[in-house]
C-alpha positions as CSV (number, residue, x, y, z in Angstrom):
1,M,0.1,0.0,0.0
2,T,1.3,3.5,-0.9
3,L,0.2,6.9,0.2
4,L,-2.0,7.2,-2.9
5,D,-4.0,4.2,-1.6
6,T,-5.1,6.2,1.5
7,P,-8.9,6.6,1.7
8,L,-9.8,10.2,1.3
9,A,-13.3,11.6,0.2
10,R,-13.7,14.5,-2.2
11,L,-15.1,17.8,-0.8
12,D,-18.6,16.7,-2.1
13,G,-18.4,13.6,0.0
14,T,-17.6,11.2,-2.9
15,P,-15.6,8.4,-1.4
16,G,-12.1,7.6,-3.1
17,T,-8.3,7.7,-2.3
18,L,-5.6,10.3,-2.5
19,G,-4.6,8.7,-5.9
20,D,-8.0,9.5,-7.2
21,L,-7.5,13.0,-6.4
22,T,-4.0,13.2,-7.8
23,G,-4.8,11.4,-10.9
24,G,-1.5,9.6,-11.0
25,K,0.4,13.0,-11.4
26,P,2.9,14.6,-9.1
27,A,0.9,16.7,-6.6
28,L,1.3,19.5,-4.2
29,L,-0.8,18.7,-1.1
30,V,-1.8,21.8,1.0
31,N,-4.0,22.0,4.2
32,V,-6.1,25.0,3.3
33,A,-8.5,27.4,5.1
34,S,-10.8,30.1,3.9
35,K,-10.4,32.7,6.7
36,C,-6.6,32.7,7.1
37,G,-4.1,35.5,6.7
38,L,-2.4,33.0,4.2
39,T,-5.7,32.4,2.2
40,P,-4.5,34.6,-0.7
41,Q,-2.1,31.7,-1.5
42,Y,-5.0,30.2,-3.3
43,T,-4.0,32.5,-6.1
44,G,-0.7,30.9,-6.5
45,L,-1.9,27.3,-6.1
46,E,-4.4,28.1,-8.8
47,E,-1.8,29.5,-11.1
48,L,0.3,26.4,-10.6
49,Q,-2.9,24.3,-11.5
50,T,-3.6,26.4,-14.5
51,E,0.0,26.4,-15.9
52,L,0.9,22.6,-15.1
53,G,-2.5,20.9,-14.7
54,D,-1.9,18.6,-17.5
55,R,1.0,17.0,-15.8
56,F,0.6,18.0,-12.2
57,T,-2.1,18.9,-9.7
58,V,-2.7,20.8,-6.5
59,V,-4.9,19.1,-3.8
60,G,-6.4,21.2,-1.3
61,L,-7.2,19.7,2.1
62,P,-9.4,21.9,4.1
63,C,-8.8,21.9,7.7
64,N,-10.4,23.9,10.7
65,Q,-7.8,23.0,13.4
66,F,-5.9,26.5,13.4
67,G,-7.9,29.3,14.8
68,G,-11.2,27.9,13.4
69,Q,-10.2,29.4,10.1
70,E,-12.2,27.0,8.0
71,P,-15.6,26.9,9.8
72,G,-17.7,26.4,6.7
73,S,-19.6,23.4,5.3
74,S,-18.4,21.6,2.3
75,E,-20.8,23.7,0.2
76,E,-19.6,26.8,1.7
77,I,-15.9,25.9,1.2
78,A,-16.6,25.1,-2.5
79,E,-18.4,28.2,-3.2
80,F,-15.8,30.4,-1.4
81,C,-13.0,28.8,-3.4
82,S,-14.7,29.0,-6.7
83,S,-16.3,32.5,-6.5
84,T,-13.1,34.1,-4.8
85,Y,-10.2,32.4,-6.3
86,G,-11.6,30.3,-9.2
87,V,-10.1,27.1,-7.8
88,S,-10.2,24.3,-10.3
89,F,-7.9,21.8,-8.4
90,P,-9.4,18.9,-6.4
91,M,-10.3,19.3,-2.9
92,S,-10.9,16.7,-0.2
93,E,-13.4,16.5,2.5
94,K,-12.5,18.6,5.7
95,I,-9.9,16.7,7.6
96,E,-7.7,17.0,10.8
97,V,-4.0,17.2,10.3
98,N,-2.9,17.0,14.0
99,G,-3.9,15.3,17.3
100,D,-6.0,12.2,18.0
101,G,-8.3,12.7,15.0
102,R,-5.4,13.2,12.5
103,H,-6.3,11.8,9.2
104,A,-4.3,8.7,8.1
105,L,-2.7,10.7,5.2
106,Y,-1.2,13.1,7.7
107,T,0.0,10.4,10.0
108,E,2.5,9.6,7.1
109,L,3.1,13.2,5.9
110,V,4.2,14.6,9.1
111,Q,7.1,12.2,9.2
112,T,8.7,14.1,6.3
113,P,11.2,16.9,7.5
114,D,10.9,20.4,6.1
115,E,13.8,22.4,4.7
116,S,15.1,23.1,8.2
117,G,15.1,19.3,8.9
118,T,12.2,19.4,11.2
119,A,9.4,16.7,11.1
120,G,6.3,16.5,13.2
121,D,3.0,18.3,13.5
122,I,1.7,20.7,11.0
123,S,2.4,24.2,12.2
124,W,-0.4,26.1,10.5
125,N,-2.7,26.4,7.4
126,F,-1.1,26.2,4.0
127,E,1.8,23.8,4.8
128,K,2.8,22.1,1.6
129,F,3.9,18.6,0.7
130,L,5.1,17.7,-2.9
131,L,4.5,14.1,-4.0
132,A,6.0,12.3,-6.9
133,S,3.7,10.5,-9.2
134,D,4.3,7.2,-7.2
135,G,3.0,8.8,-4.2
136,S,6.4,9.3,-2.4
137,V,7.0,12.6,-0.5
138,V,9.8,14.5,-2.0
139,A,9.5,17.9,-0.2
140,R,7.8,19.8,2.7
141,F,7.4,23.6,2.7
142,G,6.2,25.6,5.5
143,P,3.0,27.7,5.6
144,R,4.7,31.0,4.6
145,V,6.5,29.6,1.6
146,E,4.4,31.1,-1.2
147,P,3.2,28.5,-3.9
148,L,5.1,30.3,-6.5
149,D,8.3,30.6,-4.5
150,E,11.4,29.5,-6.6
151,R,12.1,26.6,-4.2
152,V,8.5,25.2,-4.7
153,V,8.5,25.6,-8.5
154,T,11.9,24.2,-8.9
155,A,10.9,21.1,-6.9
156,I,7.7,20.7,-8.9
157,Q,9.7,21.0,-12.1
158,A,12.2,18.3,-11.1
159,Q,9.1,16.0,-10.8
160,L,8.0,16.8,-14.2
161,A,11.4,16.3,-16.0
């Protein structure tokens, strides 16, 4: 079993796996929130999806664990993302990334160290994990690292080469 086999429903509740959401492509997994100071990162995430969507995908993973910044229902999240940022990338159901209710996906992801060598709990909304097409985690970027940051783009392009 690989990370891609992890059960993960879509935002609309349709059951599936992470692999269903990534479509077998390299992917940038991001725990997202609609009412966060970092929410404008949706713009950069959507730009990545628009430019590279034929060979790569962003996957949004809504989470309400940081300051209650994703309080909405699935329908409200979908409406906000669509109308405010034109989000076209796949989104999962709302999940927990830390604590006793941590989703199985994040049980694996948090074992990956970030650029400073630190593994462990997610620190805030918009933490990013880059997956290769086989589901292996190749990079972790902190919440304040913008989606279009050179480090992120270079890491994505290495997966597309």
